N, C-alpha and C positions, 0 to 999 in steps of 0.2 A: 533543399526546400528551408526558405524565409521564417522569420517570425511570425509573420503575416498570415504566410499560408497555413501554417502548424496552427497558431489559434483559428483560424478559419475552418480547417478542419475537425477543431477539438471543440467546437463551439457550445457543442451542446449535452458536454460532460465535463464535469469536475476533472481540473487537472492538477496533477501533483508533480512536482519539479524534483526530481530524484537526483541527492546532489551531492552523494558519494565522492566522485571526484571531483566535486568543487572547491576554491576557496572561500574566504568570507568575503572576497572583493566581487566577487563572479555572483555569488547570492544576494549581495547589496544591490548591484547593476539591476536582476533580475526582479528584487521584490521593488526598485524604482520603476520599472516598469509597469508593474502590474501585479506580476507572480505572487502570491500570499503565503502559496501551500508548500511545503517542501517535505522530503523524506528523507531520512539517513539509514543506512544499515547496518551500522554499529552504535552501541548506543555511548562510548565514549565521544566518538566525532559528535553525534548529535548533543552531548552535553557542551563539549569544547564549542560548536559553531553556535548554539543556542546563546552561551555566555559570553561570545566576543560581540554577539550581536543584539543581545540586550536592551542597547543604551539607544539605539538606534531608533526613531520613529517609524520603523518599519513595516510592523504590525505583522510579523512573521509566525504564521501556524507550523508546528511541528508535525509532521507522522514519525512513525519508527516504524520502517517495512522489512526488517533483516530479518534473522534467526535469531532467535532469543536465549540468551545461557542463561543458565539460573543462577550464576554466579554475580549478572548483571541487573538482576529485577530492581533491586532496591536503587541502583542509579536511573535506571529507567525512570521508576515510579516519582524520582525527586523533579524529572524533567516534566511531569505533566504533559505529556505529546497528547495533542488534541484528537490522535486515532493508533491504535496499535493494530497494524495490518497483516502480524503475522502469527496468529495465534495455532499454533499448530498440533494441539492434542489436549484431552481434557486433564493431562498430569500437568502441565504447563499452565493452563488456566487455572486450578486451583493453587499452584505456588505461587501467582501472583493475584490472585482475589484474598488470600490468605494475607497479606503484606497490604493490601489498599485500606487507605483510607478517607478516599476518594471515589465517583462514578468514572471508572473509565472506559470509554468506546473502543470496540476493537469487533477486526475481522477475522473467522476463522480461515486458516490458509489451506487450498486444498491441492493435492498433487495431482491435478487434473490431465498430464501428459503419464501419468503411470513411470516417472522417471527416477530411477535411484539416485542421481546426483541430486535433486532436489527435494524439500523437505515441503511439508504439508501431508495433510490427511487423505488415504484413500477414497475414493469418490463414494466406494461404496459404506464405509463409516461415516460419510460428510454429518449426512442430515440426522442420525442419531444422538451425534456426538454433540451437535450443534444444539440440540434439545436439549442432551444431558447438561451441557454448559449452562445454556439462558438457566434451568432449572436450577441449578447447584450454586452458580456463583456469584450473588447478590451483588458483588461489587464490579463487575463487569457487564457493560451493557452491548453485549452482541446487537452488531445490525447491522451483518451480510457477509462476503464471502470476497477471498481475494486468491489469484490462481497465477502464474506463469504459463505461459504458450509453450509448447511443445519446440524442444531445442534441435529444430531442421529445418532444412530450405521447401520442404515438401507445405505447401500452405494447406492442400487438404487434412493434413497432421496438424500443423496450428490451429485451422476452423476447427475440427474436432474436439479439439482440447478445451477452446472457447466456451463450446456448444457445451461440453458436457459440465464445465462449469456455470454456463447459464441455468442450465437445468435442474441443479441445486439450488440456484439463488431462486429461479421462479415458485422452488413447492415451499421454500422455506418464505418467502414475501408474506403467507397469512401468519407466520410466527414473529414479523416485524422486521426482515430484511430490506433493508432501501439500498444497500452499497453491492454494486458487483466490479469489484475495482480486476479488472483487466488489460493487459497491454502495455508493452512498452516501446522503445524507440523505434526497433525493427518489425514489431507487429501491430501498432495501435490501432491503423484503420480495419485491420478483418478486425479485431476487438471490438472497435464499434458497431461493425456488422453486424456481429453475435451477440450484443446489449449491452457490453460495459457502458456504464455510466461514471467509471472513476478508473482516470491513466494516470502511470508512472513514469514518466518522461526526463530521460536523461541525455545522453549523447546527442540526440537530434536536438533538444534545444540549445546546447554548450557549442553547436558547430552550426546555428544560425546566429548566436550572438555575437560568435568570432565572425561569423562574416560578416553582419552588418557595422562592428566597431572598427 
């Protein structure tokens, strides 16, 4: 798939480049092509890439999309990401909230595939936990949900996991949820069909960029 084809398919959703495997030069190339939002899985990588690209007139906006370890909270907060996509528990939300001196937009991560290998909240607890965080963590601005599609070749299972997340998102819209972040390189078209309005694409973008240059 070419970059043009990807852009056409994703034109109605917000596209975040998952830049875990990209170096600064690649990020710079993509930023010059008009991609402005990038997401990192590790706090240290986010900090170093942000620092390396800070003097460029690229206007890059950073997301944090990985599992946040408690010993990395301070470093993450120094980066001031525009969105923390992976708040996966009330306890973690409280730990982050206590140390914030600004408002941090965030998403609640839901383990909608019920896979032990994935972090995120159980679907049965997601709505209650979302409302609890919203009520008690005043420095966090909860604005939606995030999930990773089921890790399988079975499209029906992937769709089921996305539909489960979307159902929770729908229920939370009356409580201010605006973002439903789901869909990665291998399943983003299914995610869009299931209602995703934010994607996190990595390998498919880098492959297209490589083929283009």
